[in-house]
SEVEXZA-808847 format. One record per residue (C-alpha): z negated, x negated, y; residue in one letter; residue number from 1. Coordinates in nm, 3 decimals. Layout:
REM SEVEXZA-808847
c3;c1;c2;residu;num
Z;X;Y;A;NUM
...
END
This chain:
REM SEVEXZA-808847
c3;c1;c2;residu;num
-3.111;-0.249;-0.546;M;1
-3.261;-0.442;-0.846;R;2
-3.516;-0.708;-0.739;L;3
-3.688;-0.782;-1.058;N;4
-3.656;-1.155;-1.135;Q;5
-3.415;-1.210;-0.840;K;6
-3.465;-1.546;-0.661;K;7
-3.514;-1.429;-0.297;I;8
-3.600;-1.657;-0.008;L;9
-3.789;-1.515;0.292;V;10
-3.728;-1.712;0.608;V;11
-4.006;-1.692;0.876;G;12
-4.357;-1.572;0.808;L;13
-4.435;-1.348;1.106;G;14
-4.538;-0.983;1.064;Q;15
-4.216;-0.870;0.923;S;16
-4.174;-1.172;0.691;G;17
-4.516;-1.121;0.545;L;18
-4.445;-0.751;0.495;S;19
-4.116;-0.837;0.306;V;20
-4.283;-1.095;0.088;V;21
-4.556;-0.835;-0.019;R;22
-4.286;-0.576;-0.104;Y;23
-4.071;-0.824;-0.304;L;24
-4.356;-0.949;-0.510;V;25
-4.454;-0.605;-0.592;R;26
-4.091;-0.538;-0.704;E;27
-4.100;-0.829;-0.937;G;28
-3.883;-1.070;-0.742;A;29
-3.926;-1.441;-0.757;R;30
-4.019;-1.520;-0.405;V;31
-3.991;-1.838;-0.200;M;32
-4.082;-1.850;0.173;A;33
-3.990;-2.109;0.426;S;34
-4.126;-2.141;0.790;D;35
-4.063;-2.400;1.062;M;36
-4.442;-2.418;1.133;K;37
-4.650;-2.683;0.952;R;38
-4.900;-2.538;0.696;E;39
-5.190;-2.644;0.928;A;40
-5.036;-2.423;1.218;D;41
-4.998;-2.111;1.005;L;42
-5.278;-1.850;0.979;D;43
-5.506;-1.961;0.694;P;44
-5.517;-1.603;0.566;G;45
-5.135;-1.619;0.537;T;46
-5.165;-1.940;0.335;I;47
-5.423;-1.786;0.100;R;48
-5.222;-1.467;0.057;E;49
-4.900;-1.666;-0.036;M;50
-5.082;-1.866;-0.297;K;51
-5.248;-1.555;-0.436;A;52
-4.907;-1.390;-0.477;L;53
-4.758;-1.682;-0.645;G;54
-4.507;-1.742;-0.362;V;55
-4.366;-2.095;-0.334;K;56
-4.417;-2.197;0.026;L;57
-4.210;-2.446;0.221;E;58
-4.345;-2.534;0.564;T;59
-4.272;-2.779;0.850;G;60
-3.896;-2.712;0.855;G;61
-3.612;-2.555;0.648;H;62
-3.454;-2.754;0.353;I;63
-3.092;-2.670;0.297;T;64
-3.119;-2.696;-0.083;D;65
-3.386;-2.437;-0.092;T;66
-3.155;-2.191;0.078;F;67
-2.868;-2.274;-0.159;L;68
-3.086;-2.207;-0.465;R;69
-3.165;-1.847;-0.350;A;70
-2.981;-1.549;-0.476;E;71
-3.057;-1.364;-0.158;R;72
-3.202;-1.454;0.175;I;73
-3.404;-1.232;0.403;I;74
-3.473;-1.357;0.762;V;75
-3.707;-1.264;1.025;S;76
-3.586;-1.154;1.366;P;77
-3.714;-1.483;1.538;G;78
-3.488;-1.704;1.307;V;79
-3.173;-1.811;1.478;P;80
-2.857;-1.686;1.299;S;81
-2.689;-2.023;1.338;D;82
-2.962;-2.217;1.154;L;83
-2.782;-2.487;0.963;S;84
-2.921;-2.404;0.617;P;85
-2.840;-2.034;0.681;L;86
-2.478;-2.121;0.765;T;87
-2.464;-2.330;0.441;A;88
-2.587;-2.039;0.243;A;89
-2.343;-1.792;0.396;K;90
-2.058;-2.035;0.315;E;91
-2.168;-2.038;-0.040;K;92
-2.153;-1.657;-0.056;G;93
-2.535;-1.602;-0.066;I;94
-2.613;-1.259;0.092;P;95
-2.821;-1.294;0.409;V;96
-2.997;-0.986;0.559;T;97
-3.298;-0.893;0.756;G;98
-3.619;-0.697;0.698;E;99
-3.492;-0.373;0.859;M;100
-3.175;-0.370;0.660;D;101
-3.384;-0.412;0.346;L;102
-3.595;-0.125;0.441;A;103
-3.311;0.130;0.510;V;104
-3.187;0.061;0.152;Q;105
-3.497;0.213;0.005;I;106
-3.569;0.521;0.226;I;107
-3.378;0.842;0.307;N;108
-3.596;0.935;0.606;T;109
-3.387;1.032;0.916;P;110
-3.397;0.746;1.158;I;111
-3.396;0.750;1.547;V;112
-3.308;0.394;1.668;A;113
-3.362;0.272;2.021;V;114
-3.224;-0.050;2.170;T;115
-3.130;-0.202;2.486;G;116
-3.220;-0.499;2.705;T;117
-3.493;-0.321;2.891;N;118
-3.701;-0.009;2.830;G;119
-3.666;0.029;2.446;K;120
-4.030;0.006;2.379;S;121
-4.130;0.283;2.633;T;122
-3.853;0.515;2.503;V;123
-3.949;0.447;2.137;T;124
-4.319;0.509;2.200;A;125
-4.226;0.833;2.411;F;126
-4.008;0.963;2.117;L;127
-4.287;0.902;1.871;G;128
-4.525;1.102;2.098;S;129
-4.265;1.373;2.161;L;130
-4.203;1.428;1.779;L;131
-4.580;1.427;1.704;Q;132
-4.633;1.684;1.975;N;133
-4.362;1.892;1.809;A;134
-4.558;1.883;1.480;G;135
-4.356;1.631;1.294;H;136
-4.509;1.352;1.085;K;137
-4.361;1.037;1.245;V;138
-4.327;0.665;1.163;F;139
-4.303;0.461;1.486;V;140
-4.229;0.092;1.459;G;141
-3.963;-0.164;1.392;G;142
-3.955;-0.425;1.664;N;143
-4.240;-0.230;1.823;L;144
-4.545;-0.206;1.594;G;145
-4.532;-0.212;1.218;P;146
-4.219;-0.335;1.050;P;147
-4.008;-0.057;0.892;L;148
-4.041;-0.222;0.547;I;149
-4.421;-0.138;0.569;E;150
-4.323;0.241;0.589;Y;151
-4.060;0.202;0.329;A;152
-4.280;0.026;0.087;A;153
-4.575;0.262;0.145;G;154
-4.666;0.586;-0.014;G;155
-4.651;0.816;0.295;S;156
-4.355;1.014;0.380;K;157
-4.254;1.098;0.740;A;158
-4.017;1.363;0.865;D;159
-3.856;1.113;1.110;V;160
-3.877;0.734;1.164;A;161
-3.855;0.617;1.525;V;162
-3.771;0.256;1.537;V;163
-3.720;0.006;1.820;E;164
-3.442;-0.237;1.722;V;165
-3.381;-0.579;1.879;S;166
-3.052;-0.760;1.904;S;167
-3.183;-1.016;1.650;F;168
-3.253;-0.726;1.409;Q;169
-2.906;-0.584;1.460;L;170
-2.748;-0.931;1.386;D;171
-2.860;-0.894;1.021;T;172
-2.791;-0.527;0.962;M;173
-2.508;-0.406;0.742;E;174
-2.607;-0.061;0.606;G;175
-2.816;0.061;0.901;F;176
-2.705;0.415;0.998;S;177
-2.935;0.607;1.236;P;178
-2.904;0.984;1.284;L;179
-2.971;0.922;1.653;V;180
-2.885;0.582;1.807;A;181
-2.994;0.515;2.180;V;182
-2.863;0.227;2.371;L;183
-3.029;0.215;2.711;L;184
-2.865;-0.068;2.904;N;185
-2.716;-0.432;2.840;I;186
-2.772;-0.700;3.077;S;187
-2.775;-1.084;3.017;P;188
-3.069;-1.188;2.801;D;189
-3.156;-1.431;2.514;H;190
-2.866;-1.656;2.628;L;191
-3.075;-1.934;2.474;D;192
-2.998;-1.763;2.140;R;193
-2.631;-1.638;2.178;Y;194
-2.328;-1.859;2.253;P;195
-2.237;-1.631;2.545;N;196
-2.307;-1.284;2.694;Y;197
-2.018;-1.117;2.506;E;198
-2.189;-1.214;2.174;A;199
-2.504;-1.056;2.287;Y;200
-2.320;-0.738;2.394;V;201
-2.151;-0.713;2.057;Q;202
-2.492;-0.752;1.889;S;203
-2.628;-0.458;2.082;K;204
-2.326;-0.232;2.006;L;205
-2.372;-0.283;1.626;K;206
-2.632;-0.001;1.647;I;207
-2.340;0.253;1.624;F;208
-2.136;0.077;1.361;K;209
-2.205;0.286;1.062;N;210
-2.264;0.625;1.237;Q;211
-2.033;0.916;1.154;G;212
-2.016;1.297;1.160;A;213
-2.344;1.468;1.237;G;214
-2.492;1.159;1.415;D;215
-2.570;1.127;1.783;F;216
-2.494;0.826;2.011;A;217
-2.691;0.829;2.344;I;218
-2.550;0.601;2.609;L;219
-2.648;0.509;2.972;N;220
-2.325;0.586;3.172;D;221
-2.441;0.369;3.464;D;222
-2.408;0.060;3.254;D;223
-2.051;-0.080;3.297;D;224
-2.033;-0.201;2.928;V;225
-2.156;0.127;2.798;L;226
-1.955;0.357;3.010;S;227
-1.634;0.199;2.872;A;228
-1.751;0.194;2.517;F;229
-1.657;0.469;2.249;S;230
-1.870;0.501;1.951;P;231
-1.709;0.572;1.601;P;232
-1.501;0.881;1.562;K;233
-1.678;1.211;1.481;D;234
-2.013;1.094;1.644;V;235
-2.151;1.325;1.904;S;236
-2.162;1.110;2.221;V;237
-2.429;1.196;2.488;L;238
-2.403;1.027;2.813;R;239
-2.666;1.021;3.098;Y;240
-2.652;0.892;3.453;S;241
-2.865;0.849;3.776;L;242
-2.546;0.835;3.987;K;243
-2.299;1.088;3.829;K;244
-2.299;1.444;3.712;K;245
-1.958;1.550;3.591;N;246
-1.910;1.535;3.218;L;247
-2.259;1.389;3.171;R;248
-2.509;1.544;2.930;Q;249
-2.797;1.446;3.162;A;250
-2.815;1.375;3.528;F;251
-3.070;1.388;3.812;V;252
-3.123;1.725;3.997;E;253
-3.363;1.757;4.280;G;254
-3.711;1.633;4.159;K;255
-3.617;1.639;3.797;G;256
-3.334;1.598;3.542;I;257
-3.082;1.855;3.402;R;258
-3.011;1.800;3.029;V;259
-2.794;1.963;2.766;G;260
-2.601;1.914;2.457;L;261
-2.213;1.952;2.473;P;262
-2.098;2.308;2.470;G;263
-2.461;2.432;2.510;K;264
-2.689;2.562;2.783;E;265
-2.837;2.300;3.006;T;266
-3.204;2.274;3.089;H;267
-3.409;2.143;3.385;F;268
-3.707;1.921;3.334;F;269
-3.936;1.864;3.627;D;270
-4.046;1.498;3.666;L;271
-4.286;1.553;3.953;Q;272
-4.590;1.508;3.718;E;273
-4.426;1.222;3.508;C;274
-4.668;0.936;3.543;P;275
-4.402;0.658;3.476;L;276
-4.297;0.507;3.814;P;277
-3.944;0.376;3.906;G;278
-3.590;0.503;3.883;K;279
-3.532;0.312;3.552;H;280
-3.795;0.532;3.405;N;281
-3.597;0.844;3.512;V;282
-3.305;0.706;3.329;A;283
-3.538;0.643;3.025;N;284
-3.660;0.994;3.026;M;285
-3.303;1.138;3.029;M;286
-3.219;0.933;2.726;A;287
-3.541;1.059;2.563;A;288
-3.484;1.409;2.659;A;289
-3.141;1.406;2.507;L;290
-3.278;1.266;2.187;A;291
-3.524;1.550;2.190;G;292
-3.262;1.817;2.215;L;293
-3.050;1.640;1.947;A;294
-3.347;1.665;1.714;L;295
-3.421;2.046;1.807;N;296
-3.743;1.977;1.985;V;297
-3.852;2.291;2.177;E;298
-3.817;2.273;2.557;L;299
-4.191;2.324;2.645;P;300
-4.285;2.032;2.415;V;301
-4.037;1.807;2.595;I;302
-4.159;1.908;2.945;Q;303
-4.532;1.859;2.824;H;304
-4.463;1.516;2.698;T;305
-4.278;1.414;3.008;L;306
-4.599;1.500;3.197;E;307
-4.854;1.345;2.963;Q;308
-4.697;1.019;2.837;F;309
-4.875;0.736;3.014;Q;310
-4.645;0.450;2.907;G;311
-4.729;0.125;2.735;L;312
-4.943;-0.163;2.831;P;313
-4.785;-0.433;3.038;H;314
-4.497;-0.223;3.152;R;315
-4.544;-0.156;3.515;L;316
-4.914;-0.086;3.423;E;317
-5.139;-0.030;3.721;F;318
-5.414;-0.306;3.703;A;319
-5.632;-0.236;3.985;G;320
-5.674;-0.185;4.348;R;321
-5.882;-0.436;4.579;I;322
-5.907;-0.377;4.950;R;323
-5.612;-0.150;4.945;E;324
-5.391;-0.403;4.766;V;325
-5.249;-0.273;4.431;D;326
-5.194;-0.488;4.140;F;327
-4.931;-0.411;3.863;Y;328
-4.881;-0.576;3.529;D;329
-4.515;-0.576;3.426;D;330
-4.548;-0.874;3.186;S;331
-4.285;-0.713;2.966;K;332
-4.035;-0.796;3.236;A;333
-3.920;-1.102;3.042;T;334
-3.568;-1.110;3.180;N;335
-3.400;-1.103;3.519;V;336
-3.278;-0.739;3.489;D;337
-3.620;-0.617;3.392;A;338
-3.778;-0.796;3.690;A;339
-3.516;-0.637;3.919;I;340
-3.603;-0.296;3.791;R;341
-3.969;-0.373;3.847;S;342
-3.925;-0.488;4.201;I;343
-3.702;-0.193;4.287;A;344
-3.968;0.057;4.172;S;345
-4.167;-0.014;4.502;F;346
-4.094;0.064;4.854;D;347
-4.386;-0.142;4.988;R;348
-4.402;-0.516;5.054;P;349
-4.448;-0.708;4.723;I;350
-4.607;-1.041;4.654;I;351
-4.442;-1.149;4.324;L;352
-4.583;-1.353;4.046;I;353
-4.286;-1.493;3.827;A;354
-4.194;-1.767;3.595;G;355
-4.240;-1.874;3.229;G;356
-4.004;-2.012;2.976;R;357
-3.640;-2.025;3.105;H;358
-3.396;-1.810;2.899;K;359
-3.074;-1.940;3.050;G;360
-3.033;-1.665;3.302;S;361
-2.894;-1.676;3.651;D;362
-3.160;-1.579;3.907;Y;363
-2.916;-1.497;4.195;A;364
-2.911;-1.123;4.112;P;365
-3.294;-1.125;4.141;L;366
-3.273;-1.288;4.479;M;367
-3.042;-1.011;4.608;R;368
-3.307;-0.748;4.531;V;369
-3.611;-0.953;4.605;A;370
-3.499;-1.044;4.954;K;371
-3.536;-0.670;5.057;K;372
-3.893;-0.623;4.915;R;373
-4.067;-0.949;4.826;V;374
-4.245;-1.123;5.121;K;375
-4.366;-1.408;4.900;K;376
-4.336;-1.536;4.551;A;377
-4.570;-1.752;4.338;F;378
-4.402;-1.934;4.061;L;379
-4.548;-2.072;3.750;M;380
-4.469;-2.201;3.411;G;381
-4.180;-2.416;3.273;E;382
-3.922;-2.241;3.487;S;383
-4.090;-2.275;3.826;K;384
-3.874;-2.557;3.943;Q;385
-3.557;-2.373;3.834;I;386
-3.674;-2.053;4.007;M;387
-3.778;-2.253;4.309;A;388
-3.428;-2.366;4.360;E;389
-3.302;-2.006;4.350;A;390
-3.571;-1.900;4.606;F;391
-3.513;-2.186;4.841;E;392
-3.408;-2.064;5.196;D;393
-3.413;-1.705;5.071;K;394
-3.775;-1.600;5.003;I;395
-4.097;-1.783;5.085;P;396
-4.250;-1.916;4.776;Y;397
-4.525;-2.153;4.640;A;398
-4.602;-2.275;4.288;T;399
-4.913;-2.201;4.081;A;400
-5.085;-2.401;3.793;D;401
-5.214;-2.106;3.606;S;402
-5.242;-1.728;3.609;M;403
-5.577;-1.735;3.784;D;404
-5.432;-1.960;4.047;D;405
-5.125;-1.732;4.100;A;406
-5.326;-1.413;4.135;V;407
-5.587;-1.578;4.369;T;408
-5.316;-1.711;4.595;K;409
-5.125;-1.385;4.585;A;410
-5.420;-1.195;4.693;F;411
-5.497;-1.430;4.971;S;412
-5.164;-1.352;5.137;V;413
-5.163;-0.977;5.061;A;414
-5.220;-0.720;5.342;K;415
-5.352;-0.357;5.277;P;416
-5.091;-0.137;5.099;H;417
-4.912;-0.441;4.959;D;418
-4.834;-0.488;4.592;V;419
-4.913;-0.787;4.380;V;420
-4.662;-0.767;4.100;L;421
-4.641;-0.972;3.779;L;422
-4.275;-0.953;3.686;A;423
-4.193;-1.291;3.530;P;424
-3.823;-1.269;3.455;A;425
-3.896;-1.525;3.180;C;426
-4.050;-1.526;2.840;S;427
-4.423;-1.612;2.799;S;428
-4.411;-1.864;2.526;F;429
-4.467;-2.173;2.745;D;430
-4.821;-2.082;2.838;M;431
-4.913;-1.773;2.631;F;432
-4.865;-1.640;2.271;T;433
-4.661;-1.335;2.403;D;434
-4.593;-1.106;2.693;Y;435
-4.918;-0.908;2.599;G;436
-5.134;-1.215;2.617;H;437
-4.988;-1.306;2.946;R;438
-5.048;-0.953;3.082;G;439
-5.405;-0.950;2.955;S;440
-5.469;-1.286;3.132;V;441
-5.323;-1.142;3.453;F;442
-5.544;-0.829;3.431;K;443
-5.851;-1.049;3.360;K;444
-5.776;-1.251;3.667;A;445
-5.751;-0.930;3.880;V;446
-6.097;-0.819;3.748;K;447
-6.214;-1.160;3.824;G;448
-6.122;-1.086;4.194;L;449
-6.285;-0.742;4.193;Q;450
-6.613;-0.899;4.070;H;451
-6.587;-1.207;4.270;G;452
END
């Protein structure tokens, strides 16, 4: 793809947008950048770098004329696809793509792509660890960690690229064709960004769009959408299930999982030493083991990785024990389905801390699961009144003004062997910079109790 002297507009100056700008400038493109934030709200280092690179910078909003003067537009994942200037550009026939789609046009490294409403970061990190344990040189990134364009534009060469892919990234992909595509689950999420649930579903399913002979599609057969979905012809389809065995390539057996490729011998992997809690992580490990077999990873390496992989921060992370009360940080549970999985991971009484920025979800499914396990909830953030209406007459609740307040109140009602669980079911952007910041504040509050 010729970029020299092309007029290219980069929309959004987050991590992926900055990486795209650097690559385009290096390739001789005439780069413009547009961001909704005012210049005063952007990182000063970003402003200095843009000026040093000679990039024309437009801040404080998007101007349609800027979009219409571009020969190509590359959008960051956080930019809504129905943005008015983008719509105008598409109507004019200006190509609009994303950072990851740009990256795949300039690399030939085999790609393992992981998406799903929940669990994709855990499975992506696990597969990176698995392939490294198998002796491969691996790039791990995408929606998790460094953008794929950083690898594509860099000088290093990996044997495999393992990338987490969000629905927003899939929205702008045309040429993306992974060797192994993993879709873990689909449940209502980001309904503040999509017109309806079906649009979100179709976005996720795009991960299989360009696959063909020799490629693998790994699907959760317990998901109603995925069990009824057929990937493109000639793709090797690998299905796994917590509930069913017949005609599945991975299923639960005793205290482990049995996994095998179609027409080949099956193998048992013991999960008794796996440190990741919850049935949802058993499902995640089935998907990961199938990917390992598809990539010809040796069986002892898969078993070893299942036993030593500790998971990621803020994903059902143990945050401490005080007077026999356990605290768990699942700040990454940013939607209702993730919070349900989190709550269902425990068979002890739970004091739940939830709330944040409302994403348009229905909390009724959360209530059905929480009624069996949650003895009290503390609600915080912008959504606390909406959530309170859902909790009313079903589960005792109170509101909290801050994370410190929520943690202190939760501990005050906890009994020995109870769990205090942060599982917000909402995004973090009302009070925190991201879910990681929220989880860190939770853990700091727990430490404050320990030392108080």
